[in-house]
N, C-alpha and C positions, 0 to 999 in steps of 0.2 A: 580432223575426222576421218574416219577410215570408210571405204566403199563397201565391205562386207563386214557383215554381222559374226562375229567369233562366238563360238560357244564351248563352254567346258562343264562337264558332268562330275561332282564331286559326291562324297559319301560321309557321313560324321560317324559311322560304325554302329549304326543303330537300323541297320535293315533299310535305311532309305537311300533316295538319291534325289541330289540338287543339282538343279540344272543354272548355269549362270551365262547370260548370252547378253551380248552388247547389243544396241540399237543399230541398224543399217546405218543411219546417218547420224552423227554427234549434234549436229546443230539444232536438232529436233528435239523439243523435251519431252521426257518419259514421265507421265502421269498414272500409270495403270489405272484405277476409279477415282483419284482424288478429286478430279474435276467434277464428275457425276454427284459425289457426297455432299460437296459443298452447294451444289443447286440445289441436292434434296434439303440440306439442313437450313438454307437461306433464303430459297427462293429466288424467281427471276430478278425482280425489280431490285432487291437488296444486293446482288452480286453485280448487276451493271452499275450499281452506286458504287461499291468497292471498286471495281474495274476503272471507272471514271477517276475516284479518287487516286488510285495506284498511279496512273497514267498524267495526272495533273501533279503530282507530288505532294500529296496530303499525307499526314499519318496515319496509320492504319493498325490498330491493335485488335487480335483476335483472343477471345475467352473461351475456355472450355474447361470442364473437368477431366479430360482424356489427353493425356500428350500425344498420342496418335494422332487425334483428330486436329490437333494444333497444328501437328506437322504437315499433315495432308494440306490442310487449307491454305496454308503459307505457301505451298509446294505447287498448289491448283492455281493461287492467283498468279504467280510466276508464269505456268504454263500458258494462262489466257494472255499474258501481255507478248507471247510470241508474235512477231519476231525481234520486239523490243526487249532489251533485258534489263532488270530493275538495278540501277546504278548505286543506290542508297544503302544503309544499315537494314539488314535481314537478320534476323533472330527466331527462328521457327520456336524456341521454347527458353525464354528467359529466366535464369536462375534469380531466386528470392534475394540474393545478394546484390544483384544488378539493378533492381527494379527504379533507381533514379535516372537510369538511361532514358526512360519514358519521358524525362523532362528536356532532352535535346532540343535545340530548334531544328535540326535537318528532320527531312522525311524520313520515315522506317515503316516496315513491315514487322512486325513482333506478336510473337505467341506468348501469352501469360496465363497460368493456372487459375480457374474460377475463383481459388480460395484468396486470392489476392484482389478480388473485384472492389473490395471497399477502398483499397489503395489507388484505385484508377478513375475515384470519382471527381478527383480536383483537376483533371485532364481538361482544360478547354478547348485544346483545338486538336484532339486526336477523335479520328472516326472509329468507335468501339462496336465490334461485330460478336456478338454472345452466341456461339454455333450451337449450346444446349438449347436456348431459347428461342434461337432463329430470328434475332432483331438484329437491326444495324441503326445506332444510336450517331445521327450527325448534330453536332453541337451547333448552337445559332450563330456563333460569329465565323463557322465555316461555310464557304458557298462552294457548292462542286456542280464544275459545268459539266454538262450531260452531252452527249454525242449529238453532231446536228442531225436535224430533221431532213430526210426520210430515213435516213441510216437507223436512225434509235428505233421508231417503230417497225422497220424491216428487220432487226436484231431481234427483238423481242416477239415477233410472229414467227422467226425462224427457230428461236429455243423453245418456244409452244408447242410448235410441230415435234420437235424432238423428245420434249420431256413427257409431252402429255397429246400423244396423237390422236386419243379418244376425244377430245374436245372438239374437232373438226366436224365428228359424224353425231354430236352428242345429242343435238336435235331433231334425228331423223327417226320416223318410226321403225323402220326396218335397217338397224346399223350393221354394217359388213362386219362379221365374226373374226375377220383375218386380222383386224388393227390391232395391233400391240406394242407396247415399246421395244426397244432393242435390250440385250443384255445389259449389265451394269458398266461393263469394259467397252463395250460398241458404243453405247450411250455416252460415255465419257470422250470417245475420241469425235462423235459427231457434234457434241457440243464445242470441242476446239476447232472442230471445221467450220462452226458458224463464226466464230470468231477469227480464224482464219480468212476467210471470205472478207468479214469486216475489214480487218488492215488491207486486205487487196484492194478494197474499194476507197479506203480513206488516204491511201499513199499511190494510188494509180499515177503512172506517168513521174512518179519523182526522180526518176533516173534523168530524165529530160532536164531537170533543174539542177542536176550535179556538175560543179566547175572541177575541172582536174588542173592542178597548177603546178604541180611537180609529178614527173614520171618515175623519172630515176634520182636518187638510188631508189626509195622507196615511194609508192604512190601518196599525193596529198589531195584530197578530196575537199571541198567545201559545197554546202548547200545555199541554192538561193530560194530564201525562205518566201521572201515578198513577191518574186515571181510564180512560186507555185500556187500561195494563196490567190494572186490575181488571177490567173491563167484557170483555177477552179471555181473562181467567183465564191470564194470563203473567207474575204478579207476581214468579215465583221464576226467571224465565228470564233467565240472565246475559246472553246475546247481545243479545236486542232491548232489555235495558235498558241496556245500553251503548251501542248504535246511537243510542238514544232521547236519550240524554244528550251524545252526539258533536258535534262543530262542523257536518258534513255535514248532519245532519237539521235542525240551528237553521238553515241557511241553506236548506233545505227549506222550513221553515217561514215563512220569511220569502219566500221567493220564490213559493211554491205556495199558501200560506195566504190570497194576496189573492182576495177574493170575485168580483171582476169584471176578468177577463183573458182573454185567447188562450188555449184547451185546445189541448191535443195528446194523443196515442195512451194515455199512462198516466192522465190523467184520465178518458177515455172507459173505460178499461179497470177502473179502481177505481170506476167511478161504477156501469156498465151489465153488466159481466162476470164479477163475485163470484158471482153465485149461480149462474152456467152453471159456472163452475169448480167450485163445491161440489157442484154435481149431477152432474158428470162425473168425478167422485174416483174411482179404481181403473179407471175405462174406458181404457184406453190408447188405443184407436183416435179415440175422441173427442177426449182430449188431444192426439194428434199432430194431428188435423184443425185445433184451435184454434191449435197453436205454428204450423203452416204458414199460417193465414190472419193471424196478426199478423207473420208474418216476411215475407209478400207485401208489406203496409204497410210496413215497415221500408225494404224493398228499393225500393220504388217512390218512397219518400222520397228514398233516395240517387240513385236513377236515375230522374228524371222523363222524361228521353228516352231510352229505351233503344235506340232503331231509329237513333239517330246514331251512325254509326262513326267512331271515331279513327284516321287513318292517322300511324301511327308515323314518327318519321325514319329512315331507311334505313341500316342498320348501313355503316360505309365498309369500303371492300374491304382486303384485307391487302396491306400496303406502299404504300398511298397516301399515308403521311406522309414518304415517299422521294421522291415525284415532283417533277420539278424544274419551274420556271416557275411556282410555285402565286402566285396571285393574293393578296397581303395583304388581310386584311380593312380595308375602307376606314374611314377617320376621318367619324365621323357630322359632319354639318354642323348646328350648333345653331340658326341660322336656320330650316332646313328641318324639324326635329324641332318647334321652338315652332309654325310654321306649320301642321303636321298636327295640332298638339294643338288648337290653335283652332280649325281644321275642325271637328274631333270635338267640342268643346264648344259650337260654335253649332249644330250638328246635334242635340245631344241637348236643347239650350233649346226649339228648335221642337218636336222629337217629343212625342207624347203620354206622360204616364208610363207607365213599364213596371211599377212596382211599386205593387201595391194596397194600400189602407190595411188597418192591423191589423184583424181581425175579433175582437172583444171581447164577451164575453158573461158571463153568471152560470154560474161553475162547479158544475157538479152534484156533491151530496155523496153520493149513491148512498145505497144502504140502511144503515140504522142498525146499531151492531155488536149481532149477536143475543146474548141473555142466555145465558151459559155456566154450566150448572150446577156447583157445588162439586165439586172433584175429591174423590177417596176416595168417591165415591158416598153421601152422605150424603142420601138422597132423605129416611128417615125425620125428620130433622132440621129439612127443612122441609115436612113433611107439612102438608096443611092443616088437620090437626086441631090439631097443635101451635101454629100461627097462630091459630086458633080459641080457643085456652087463653091465648095473649097478649092477643086482643082483650077476652075475657071477664074477666081478672083486671083490666085497666086500666079497663073500664066498673065493675067493682065498687069500685076505689078511687075514683072520682070519684064514684060514687053514695053513697058512705060505707058500704059494706057490708064492713067490714073483716076479719069472721070469715070471709066468702067467699073475699076475696081473700088472706087467709093461707092457705087451705088450696092456692090454685093456685100460690101463689108460688114454691116449690121447683121446679116444673114449668116455669114460665116462667124462671126463671135456667139451667135445663139447656138450656132451647130458645134461649138467648140465644147457644150454639156456634154456630147456623145462622144465616148471611148473611140468608136471607130472613126469619128472626123479628127480625133487628135492624132491618130495613128496617121491617117490619111496627111495631114498637114507635116507631119515629120518625114513621111515618104517621098513628097512632093519636094521639100525642100533640099533633101538629100539629092534627089535628079540634077537639082539644079547648082548643087554646089559641084557634082562630078562634070559638072557642063563649063567649070571654070567662070560661073555668073555670081560669085560671091561679093564682088565690089560693087556696091549699089550707091546710089546718090542720095541725098538726104531725104524725100518722101518714100523712097523704097524701103530705106533702112528704118521710117517711121512705122511703116504699115507690117513690117516684117517683125519689129520688135513688139508690136501691140498684139499681132497674134500670136507670139512666143509667149509672151505674158498672159495672154487669155489662156493658152494653154496648159501652162504651169500651174494658174492659180486654183484649179480643183484637186492638183495632185497633193496626196497625202507625203509624208516624211520618208513612208517606206516605197514609193512610187512602184505600187504592185503591178501597175499596167506597162510600165517600162517606158513611160513617155519622156521623163527627164532624161532617162537613159539615152534615148533617141535624140533627144536636142543637145547632149553635152557637145557632141562632135560641131555641131551646126553654130553653137554659141562662138566657138573659137575660130569659125571660118568667114561667117557674113561680117561685113566690115563697110566702112564709108572712110574716105578721106578728107580730113579736117582742113589740113594745109599740107604744103610739099613735106615730105617725110614724117608726117604724124598720123597716124589712123587710129580710128577708133571701132573697137571689136564689140560684137553684140552681148558678149557677156558682162561688159560694164551697165548694160541697162535691163539686164534679166536675174538680179542679183535678190530682191526681195520674195525669195520663196524659201520655205522651211526646208526643203529636201535637201538644199546644199549644206545645211548644217548637220545633217545626219550621217555619222561616219558609217553605219550600216550600209548606206546607199553607194557610200564611195568605195567600201571593200567591196561589194556584191559588182560594182562596176570594174575595179579592177582585177578582181578574179576572172571575171569575163573576159576582159582585153588580155590577160595572161594566158588563158586557155586559149584563145585564137592565135596567139603567137606561138604559142607550144605547137599547137595542131599546124600552123604553116612551117614552124621549123623541121617537123618530121616529114610533111610532103614535101618541101623543097629537097631535103635528102633523099628522099624516096625518087622523085623526078629524076635527080642527076644521076644515081645511079641505072635508073632504067634507060638514061639517055645513053650512059657509058656502054652498057650494056647492047641495046637494040640499035642504036645509033638512027636509022633513017626514018620509021615511023614512031615516035613515041606519042604522037597524039591519040591514038587509038585506044590507050589504056588510061589518057588522063581524066576524061570524066568519072568511071568509077572510083579512082583517087581522090579526087575532089569531093565526091558525095559520103567520105569517110567521115563519121563524127569523129570528135577530140577523144573519145570513150573507146572507140574502135581501134584507134591508133594507139592509145594507151595500152589498149589489151594485146596487140601485136608486138609491142616494144616490151611489155614486161613476159610475154612467151621467149621473145628471141634475147633477152638479157644474158641467163645462163650461159648461153653460147659464143658472146662476146669477149673479145681479149681485154685485159686489164686496162690498155690505153684508150680501147674505144669506148669502155664504160666512162674513163674518167673525161673523156672529150664530151659526151653526151652530157654528164653532170656540170661540167663547166659551161657549156651552150645553155643549158637550161638554165642555171644561176644566173647568167649574163642577162639573159631575156628578161628574168624577174627585176633584177635590178633597172634595168632600164627602162621598165614600165613604171617602177617605183618613181624616178626621177621625172618620168612624163607626167605622173599624176601628182606630184607636187607643184610641176608648175601649172596643172589644170586647178587643183583646189586654190591657187594663191590667186587665180583669174576670178575664180566665183565668190571669193571670201573677202577681198581685198576692197573696199568702196573706190568709187571713181575720184573722191575728196577725202585724200588720206592724210589732210592737215588737223584733223580733229583726233582729240585724244580717244575719246569715248562718243560713239554715235549712238545716239537714240532713233528709234526705229519709229517713223510716225505713219499714222494709216491714210492722212488726208496728202493733198497734192498741192500742198503750201499757195502760194499765192496764184491764184489760177490765172489774175490778169497780165503774170510776168512769166508764166511758165515757158521754160526754153526749149528749142529743139532736141537739147542736148540728153533729155531723159535721164538727167541725174537721179538716181535712186538711192537710197541709204542700204549699206550693205548689212546683212546679219552678222557679220563679224562684231559688232559692237557687244549684242546680245551673247556672243560666242564668249568673249572676253569676260563678260561679267559674270559667266557661269562657271568658268574655270577658274577666275581670280577669287571668287567666294568660297571654292571647296576646301581651302585651307582655314577658313575664317577670319582671314581680314586681307585687306586690300595693300598693293602696293603702288605707289603712284606711278613710278616708271614703269611697271609691269603692266599696267593697265591700257596700254596704248593697243591699238588694232594692230598693228605690226607684229610684237609679241604675241599676242593672242592668236594671230594665224600661224605663226611659226610653233607655237606650243600644239595647236590642234594636226598640224601636219605632222609633226614630230610623234603624237601619239600615234596617228593612222600608220606611219612609216614602220615604227617600233612592232606594231600588232601583225601587220601583212608580212613584213620580211622576216621577222622570227617565225610565223606560220609557214612562209616559203620556203624557209631553207637558206636565207641569203646570209653569207659568210660576216662574222663580227668586223672585219675590214672595211667590207662595202657598207655596213651600217653605220660605223663611224663617219665614212665620208658622206653619206647622206646628210648624217647631221649637221655637219661643217659644210654642205651645200645649200641647206633649206632655208637659213637667214640670209644668204647671199641671193638665193634665187625670188626670196619675195622682197628684197631692198632694191633689186633690179626692175621688178615689176611695179614697185612704188614709183620709182623715177620715171617709169614711162608713163604711168598714170598722171604723174603731175604735170607732163606737158599735154596729154589727152584733155584733162581738166580745164587747164589753161586756154587752148582752143576751142573748147566745145562752150565756153562762157561768151566768145565773140558770134557765136550764131545768132541770126538774127531769131528774135520772139515768134512763136508761132501765130500767124495772122488769125485774129479773131474778128469778126463782124462787128462793124462800128455801131454803138449803141444811137438808134433813131430816136429822139423825142417826140413824142405826141402833142399835136395841137390843142392847147387848152381851151375851155369854153370861157366867155365871159364871167368874171368873179370865181374861177376853178383856179385852185392852188394846188402843187404838187406836195404829197404829205411825205412821201417815202422816195428817195433815189431810186434808177432801175434796177431791178433784179434780174440776173443774166439766165435765161431759161429757154427750153424748148416747148413749143405749142403742137401738140400732137393731134391727129383728127381724132374725133369721136365716133366715126362709123356714119355721120351722115356726110352726103356728096355735095350739098349745095353750097355753092362759092368756095368749092375745095379743087377745082378740077379735076384731074383723073379721068374716070368713066363717063362723069357728065360732060367731059368735052375741055378742051384745053390743058395745059400743063398743069401738073399736081402742085398745090401751093404749100399743103401741109405733109410733113413736118415743118414747121419753120422755127429759125432762130432768132432770138430777140432778148426784149426785156418786157417784164411787166411792172407798171406803175400805178402807185395809189395816189390819189388825189382826195380833195374834199368832197368829190361827186361821185366818182368813177373809180373802176377797176380797169387798166388799158394796158392790151398787150399791142407792141409793135417791133416788126422784125422783118426778115426775108426769109423764102423758102430755101432749105437746105439743099435741094437738088439744084446742083449748079446749071443745068440745061434750061429752068425757067427763065433766067433772066435777073434783071433789076426790080422785078415787082415788089411792093411793099404789103406785107399783111398786117392789117389793123384789126383787133377785136377789142371790145369792152361795153360794159354793162355797167348800170347804177350799181352803187353799194347797197343801197335800200332793198335792191331786188334778189339780195344774197339768199338764197335759201339751206344750202347745205355746202359744205368743203369735206371732201373725203380722200384719203391715202390708197392710192391704187398703184399695181405693179405695172411697169410697163411694157408692153408685149414686142411693139416696134422700135428697138434699141436704136436712139440717132447716134447716141455715143456709147462706149466700151463701159464708163463708169457710172453710167445713168441707169439705176435699176428700180426708182420709185418714183411716183409723181403725184401731183394734188389735183383733184377733180374738183372745179368750182361749177355749182349750180345756181341758175337765177330765174326768177319767174319770166324772164326776158331772153336769156341768152345762156349757153353751157359754153367753157372754156376747159 
């Protein structure tokens, strides 16, 4: 793209003057009046349908009896999609001989003359827009995801203000006479300004989710989709999810993700105007003023010399073709034409260059994505009080105040439903790792593992809120010693979560870590150079350097790249490639930690939702890894299963190999290094299996979790036990009598024990869960004949992490 518009004036020799001018910025599409005409032909709702269909990669077919209208409509739809570029088949006028192209399985935007309308009737998955009839036909089998609210309604209102300004004052008794629509060319730019604002609102903050994984020799950029959707609170939005997964957005990241390049109107809008648009929401006058400002810029880009008038070729008079003695058009003399071309070439060589050099700069990132509160208004779940409870509980665990921690534990597990509490947990655990407090005793390990599992159980496979990402370094830090020389790490107890088998999660984590290491690489070299030059007081400029983001550092490096020597360039390329390679080895280890189960002796692991035999659950927290299901999914891809290749180790090796192939190819790792990684991965997995065997062997020797002994009730004369005791918790029903607490004395409920069924009564006998109550026994019973109602209820005061539901028994005499 050039930074200044060029203008040329030519004549066709008929007393005319034709002006050819290029736009100021080539990256902005040129639409003339085509967008405004498309809205006149189809209306606001229909064009929005087509816009959403194009962005979500559906097939779109335009029909018209005018070739000019077909071309304009196709070009208008592409102009509306700016800054995204359409990546699929685009044919404004499809020849009759190629109509079978309409049966292609890939998306397209195609124009067809309406004489072939009958041949398009059998297309079942194509959105057909009839420009002459003003209709859009969406087949029943096609579902078009629309813009998320409130953006859809705001866009409709803004388009209505531009296309029909009289609608706002239609109900006034004395409407102002000054209101009228803009000229067609200006209206075209106003409509495009509405869609430009729409994209700025949809993609605001996108640059904060870019990961730069290589700077030299060419920048390699990746987009963290899950983080973007999570921070915007749009994880459930079908439209934006499809757009981010589409080819057009992939091209957008490649083209616009670069940190050092020429910028255009969209870059300025998304960086500097988002806050203004947020503040002006609901104020129609201010919105319209902003639309007109943007429209002026778009119009000026297309018409840099509006004062220059074109003299069109005069229309020939009627019957002129019947005139006798018409001079035939002379044959062009080849020598004369060549002489003219040579003269013009010589003139251009001596003339100063008319095109200025591209003006590159660092692309502004704009404001970061504002933290969006959880929908459903769960302000209580994220209140400061609950976060304080989480912090206190973790402090008690690490200070070995287990009685205090046990009191707060149910409240902590409830708080984990809120995103803020989960982030709070990861931050607190990070602080304790930094203080070298990662080696825990068995009881501390038990508490930390339960909190981590509770934190992860609500994580989706995408991990859009970054909880699993924050816990990943922690599960390889916290550990307990089983015996001299054998240590069990937390990762062996938190494998039962789907996020660990999502390859997109691992890619995003890998790119994030690579970006941090690339950033550190250039920060360290900058500090070394600064120390050499300044010597005594480098500390004064250290903070501003540390504050630089990875994209800012990349922009600076790309600016300096042409000035570096060949040796320096090769050295930087080598350092970056080594950084990516070392991270690939690191992630091969991390993935084997979380995919290989503690008991690797089984060929195929079956995931079980239960906890096994609850009477003999061990402190080892042996959980089934998800690698078994990974093995199944990859073995059955080819349609048959090989007994030898179906074991867990081979499936994990294949999973890691696929990951390494993808990230290393994208990051520019050399083939020699990639081959070395493939040789290394089976050894890494085998070495980890050997370590796990020793850990599994030692974990079996741990004593079982102490469960309260079942207390048998005293039976009446002639009364017999019909059913053995069923281990249960007895929860308070709201009445304070004989429960302690506020009435006086210790709180007897909740109590842990068993419920017994006899020939006469239902009996509960157990002990209070509060360890401070002492050895008191809680007994509740009522005759079976007095039972009036049993009802399944949800338990609010959790006594145990895994108990979510309870049973309420009502009787004429008593209620359990």
